[in-house]
Rosetta silent file (secondary structure, phi, psi, omega in degrees, C-alpha in Angstrom):
SEQUENCE: MPLIIVRIPRRIAKRWVLRHEKDGLDEYKISIFLKLQYEMRNFELTPENLLLFTMRFQKRGGQPMKAVLWVRERKINDVVELILIRAHAEQL
SCORE:     score description
SCORE:     0.000 S_00000001
   1 L     0.000  125.022 -177.739    3.954   26.187  -14.902 S_00000001
   2 L   -77.453  156.728  174.710    1.080   23.801  -15.577 S_00000001
   3 E   -74.934  131.216 -178.820   -0.373   21.403  -13.054 S_00000001
   4 E  -112.606  124.959 -179.460    0.852   17.838  -13.825 S_00000001
   5 E  -116.171  128.220  177.621   -1.373   14.883  -13.040 S_00000001
   6 E  -105.967  128.197  178.503   -0.041   11.293  -13.423 S_00000001
   7 E  -122.439  130.749  174.753   -2.556    8.528  -13.969 S_00000001
   8 L  -110.209  109.187 -176.972   -1.746    4.846  -13.810 S_00000001
   9 L   -61.563  149.424 -178.019   -4.698    2.824  -15.231 S_00000001
  10 H   -53.826  -37.318 -178.627   -5.985   -0.024  -13.113 S_00000001
  11 H   -60.896  -46.666 -179.207   -4.998   -2.635  -15.775 S_00000001
  12 H   -76.214  -33.614  178.290   -1.312   -1.674  -15.567 S_00000001
  13 H   -63.978  -41.169 -177.958   -1.407   -1.150  -11.803 S_00000001
  14 H   -75.692  -36.610 -175.305   -2.793   -4.660  -11.193 S_00000001
  15 H   -85.765  -64.639 -166.803   -0.527   -6.436  -13.683 S_00000001
  16 H   -82.149  -49.475 -176.828    2.796   -4.644  -14.026 S_00000001
  17 H   -64.800  -44.926  179.139    3.135   -2.525  -10.882 S_00000001
  18 H   -60.323  -37.285  178.288    2.077   -5.289   -8.528 S_00000001
  19 H   -64.675  -31.862 -176.285    4.564   -7.650  -10.131 S_00000001
  20 H  -103.702    8.819  177.003    7.426   -5.216   -9.551 S_00000001
  21 H   -65.066  -30.816  178.779    6.430   -3.975   -6.057 S_00000001
  22 H   -68.067  -23.835  177.565    8.769   -6.612   -4.559 S_00000001
  23 H   -81.028   -6.278 -178.474   11.558   -4.969   -6.617 S_00000001
  24 L   104.488    1.991  177.864   10.996   -1.624   -4.879 S_00000001
  25 L   -94.846  143.706  170.629    8.718    0.021   -7.405 S_00000001
  26 L  -148.987  172.969 -175.691    5.277    1.331   -6.514 S_00000001
  27 H   -60.704  -39.067  179.695    2.721    3.709   -7.943 S_00000001
  28 H   -62.564  -47.660 -179.375    3.953    6.613   -5.816 S_00000001
  29 H   -64.083  -39.545  179.495    7.618    6.316   -6.931 S_00000001
  30 H   -65.486  -42.999 -177.478    6.569    5.963  -10.601 S_00000001
  31 H   -68.925  -37.230  179.655    4.307    8.992  -10.484 S_00000001
  32 H   -69.287  -40.774  177.054    6.947   11.221   -8.769 S_00000001
  33 H   -57.983  -50.033 -178.904    9.550   10.019  -11.294 S_00000001
  34 H   -62.560  -40.501 -179.746    7.305   10.816  -14.257 S_00000001
  35 H   -61.196  -50.726 -177.462    6.335   14.223  -12.846 S_00000001
  36 H   -66.449  -43.256 -176.770    9.942   15.319  -12.228 S_00000001
  37 H   -68.602  -34.865  175.480   11.320   13.959  -15.510 S_00000001
  38 H   -63.111  -45.710 -179.555    8.445   15.673  -17.431 S_00000001
  39 H   -62.905  -34.681  178.827    9.179   19.006  -15.778 S_00000001
  40 L   -85.250   -2.004 -177.059   12.875   18.621  -16.731 S_00000001
  41 L    58.463   41.438 -176.170   11.958   17.524  -20.237 S_00000001
  42 L  -103.439   71.464 -178.294   14.006   14.374  -19.779 S_00000001
  43 L  -156.875  165.766  174.361   12.175   12.015  -22.193 S_00000001
  44 E  -109.843  156.404  177.516   12.134   10.885  -25.802 S_00000001
  45 E  -104.896  126.402 -179.386    9.245   11.235  -28.265 S_00000001
  46 L   -89.349  164.901  178.362    8.257    8.073  -30.069 S_00000001
  47 L   -58.129  -27.803  177.683    6.772    7.864  -33.617 S_00000001
  48 L   -83.304   12.510 -175.538    3.357    7.115  -32.038 S_00000001
  49 L    60.667   35.172  172.482    3.547   10.497  -30.186 S_00000001
  50 L  -101.361  153.283  173.008    4.153    8.815  -26.848 S_00000001
  51 E   -91.906  131.538 -176.039    6.647   10.003  -24.323 S_00000001
  52 E  -110.042  113.901 -179.158    9.360    7.472  -23.516 S_00000001
  53 E  -110.111  145.206  175.369   10.904    7.619  -20.005 S_00000001
  54 E  -122.265  120.085 -177.372   13.746    5.364  -18.781 S_00000001
  55 E  -111.237  126.135  175.167   13.842    4.777  -15.041 S_00000001
  56 E  -105.763  135.312  179.908   16.804    3.137  -13.402 S_00000001
  57 E  -147.962  173.994 -177.630   16.337    1.557  -10.015 S_00000001
  58 E  -123.155  131.272  177.820   17.855   -1.081   -7.773 S_00000001
  59 L   -65.801  160.684 -179.704   16.115   -4.262   -6.606 S_00000001
  60 L   -61.099  -28.288  178.461   16.086   -4.857   -2.906 S_00000001
  61 L   -77.506   -8.253 -178.795   18.798   -7.540   -3.415 S_00000001
  62 L   107.252   -7.957 -177.970   21.067   -4.986   -5.074 S_00000001
  63 L   -73.740  124.795  177.512   20.489   -5.929   -8.726 S_00000001
  64 E   -72.007  139.533 -177.391   20.372   -2.860  -10.987 S_00000001
  65 E  -130.124  164.137  175.920   17.225   -2.650  -13.139 S_00000001
  66 E  -137.588  131.039  176.573   15.827   -0.469  -15.879 S_00000001
  67 E  -113.751  133.072  176.320   12.164    0.316  -16.497 S_00000001
  68 E  -109.630  128.282 -172.849   10.988    1.769  -19.781 S_00000001
  69 E  -124.222  120.754  175.003    7.702    3.688  -19.477 S_00000001
  70 E   -97.669  126.209 -170.530    5.509    4.745  -22.392 S_00000001
  71 E  -130.379  136.855  173.869    3.284    7.668  -21.492 S_00000001
  72 E   -96.063  133.403 -176.591    0.510    9.558  -23.353 S_00000001
  73 E  -104.692  128.592  176.437    0.456   13.254  -22.758 S_00000001
  74 E  -128.888  124.272 -179.871   -2.911   15.078  -22.715 S_00000001
  75 E  -106.940  128.280  176.695   -3.106   18.828  -22.262 S_00000001
  76 E  -130.363  104.255 -178.147   -6.321   20.473  -21.050 S_00000001
  77 L    56.643 -115.051 -176.667   -6.008   24.245  -20.565 S_00000001
  78 L  -105.065   23.056 -178.137   -3.401   24.638  -17.828 S_00000001
  79 E  -124.752  133.748  175.408   -3.355   20.996  -16.785 S_00000001
  80 E  -111.453  125.797  179.075   -1.136   18.204  -18.203 S_00000001
  81 E  -110.242  123.584  178.562   -2.252   14.662  -17.695 S_00000001
  82 E  -104.018  116.234 -179.917    0.377   11.907  -18.076 S_00000001
  83 E  -110.474  118.763  179.834   -1.171    8.484  -18.647 S_00000001
  84 E   -72.352  118.498 -177.155    1.017    5.428  -18.340 S_00000001
  85 E   -93.211  -49.300 -177.746    0.261    3.237  -21.371 S_00000001
  86 E  -141.673  158.656  176.360    2.912    0.503  -21.275 S_00000001
  87 E  -153.323  148.978 -179.338    5.843   -0.468  -19.112 S_00000001
  88 E  -146.415  134.746  177.980    8.696   -2.914  -19.250 S_00000001
  89 E  -123.751  143.451  179.085   11.435   -3.727  -16.727 S_00000001
  90 E  -148.763  159.465  178.085   14.688   -5.636  -17.259 S_00000001
  91 E   -77.723  149.251  176.699   17.940   -6.292  -15.471 S_00000001
  92 L   -93.438    0.000    0.000   21.018   -4.261  -16.418 S_00000001
């Protein structure tokens, strides 16, 4: 089993993650979600060779939400690096 590293670039962390922290999302929850879903192979492959993950969560007020995460996979020997490229959240 390879070592899985999740990287959230500063640009996305400052813009997207900070905007949704009040909804209950943070870098830790996103990275754990990506790691577990990658291990279970629960993602789609896009035509751009990106991995597409769908994360469902609930806002603190109880509103159900869906986040779509586009991730680039980079394999180096026995290490897999997952890099969050884009993200979008919407209400269900």
